DOPA-878745 format. One record per residue (C-alpha): residue in one letter; y negated, z negated, x. Coordinates in steps of 0.25 Angstrom, whole numbers. Example, Ala and Ser with C-alpha at 12.3 -4.5 7.8 and 13.67 -1.06 7.14 Angstrom:
BEGIN
@residuo=a, v=18, w=-31, u=49 .
@residuo=s, v=4, w=-29, u=55 .
END
This chain:
BEGIN
@residuo=m, v=-451, w=-478, u=358 .
@residuo=l, v=-465, w=-480, u=352 .
@residuo=i, v=-475, w=-469, u=354 .
@residuo=p, v=-485, w=-478, u=362 .
@residuo=e, v=-473, w=-481, u=372 .
@residuo=l, v=-469, w=-467, u=373 .
@residuo=e, v=-484, w=-463, u=376 .
@residuo=e, v=-485, w=-473, u=387 .
@residuo=q, v=-472, w=-468, u=393 .
@residuo=l, v=-477, w=-453, u=392 .
@residuo=l, v=-490, w=-456, u=399 .
@residuo=q, v=-483, w=-462, u=411 .
@residuo=l, v=-475, w=-449, u=414 .
@residuo=s, v=-478, w=-440, u=425 .
@residuo=l, v=-485, w=-426, u=422 .
@residuo=n, v=-471, w=-419, u=424 .
@residuo=e, v=-464, w=-429, u=414 .
@residuo=k, v=-475, w=-427, u=404 .
@residuo=l, v=-473, w=-412, u=405 .
@residuo=y, v=-458, w=-413, u=403 .
@residuo=i, v=-460, w=-422, u=391 .
@residuo=i, v=-470, w=-412, u=385 .
@residuo=q, v=-460, w=-401, u=387 .
@residuo=i, v=-449, w=-408, u=380 .
@residuo=l, v=-458, w=-412, u=368 .
@residuo=a, v=-462, w=-397, u=367 .
@residuo=q, v=-448, w=-393, u=367 .
@residuo=s, v=-444, w=-403, u=357 .
@residuo=l, v=-455, w=-397, u=348 .
@residuo=t, v=-450, w=-382, u=350 .
@residuo=k, v=-435, w=-385, u=349 .
@residuo=n, v=-429, w=-382, u=335 .
@residuo=n, v=-443, w=-376, u=332 .
@residuo=t, v=-443, w=-374, u=316 .
@residuo=n, v=-458, w=-372, u=315 .
@residuo=p, v=-462, w=-358, u=319 .
@residuo=e, v=-476, w=-362, u=322 .
@residuo=l, v=-471, w=-371, u=334 .
@residuo=p, v=-469, w=-363, u=347 .
@residuo=s, v=-455, w=-360, u=351 .
@residuo=k, v=-457, w=-360, u=366 .
@residuo=l, v=-461, w=-372, u=374 .
@residuo=s, v=-471, w=-363, u=382 .
@residuo=e, v=-477, w=-359, u=368 .
@residuo=f, v=-478, w=-373, u=364 .
@residuo=f, v=-486, w=-377, u=376 .
@residuo=r, v=-495, w=-365, u=375 .
@residuo=q, v=-499, w=-369, u=361 .
@residuo=s, v=-500, w=-384, u=364 .
@residuo=p, v=-512, w=-392, u=368 .
@residuo=l, v=-505, w=-394, u=381 .
@residuo=a, v=-509, w=-380, u=385 .
@residuo=e, v=-523, w=-384, u=387 .
@residuo=v, v=-519, w=-396, u=396 .
@residuo=i, v=-509, w=-388, u=405 .
@residuo=e, v=-521, w=-381, u=412 .
@residuo=e, v=-526, w=-395, u=417 .
@residuo=i, v=-512, w=-398, u=423 .
@residuo=d, v=-510, w=-394, u=437 .
@residuo=f, v=-495, w=-390, u=438 .
END
């Protein structure tokens, strides 16, 4: 799959589906963590990510 096709499909997902994809991607970044500078917990990853600023704008 090409990146533009993937981007188009991702933009069509619901908010919950997008959040799920973000969680899966974050887990894939922290799984088998060989870089000590990367956060080891998913919650820590989100605290350090630019998404932390956006979360205040989303009404759960």
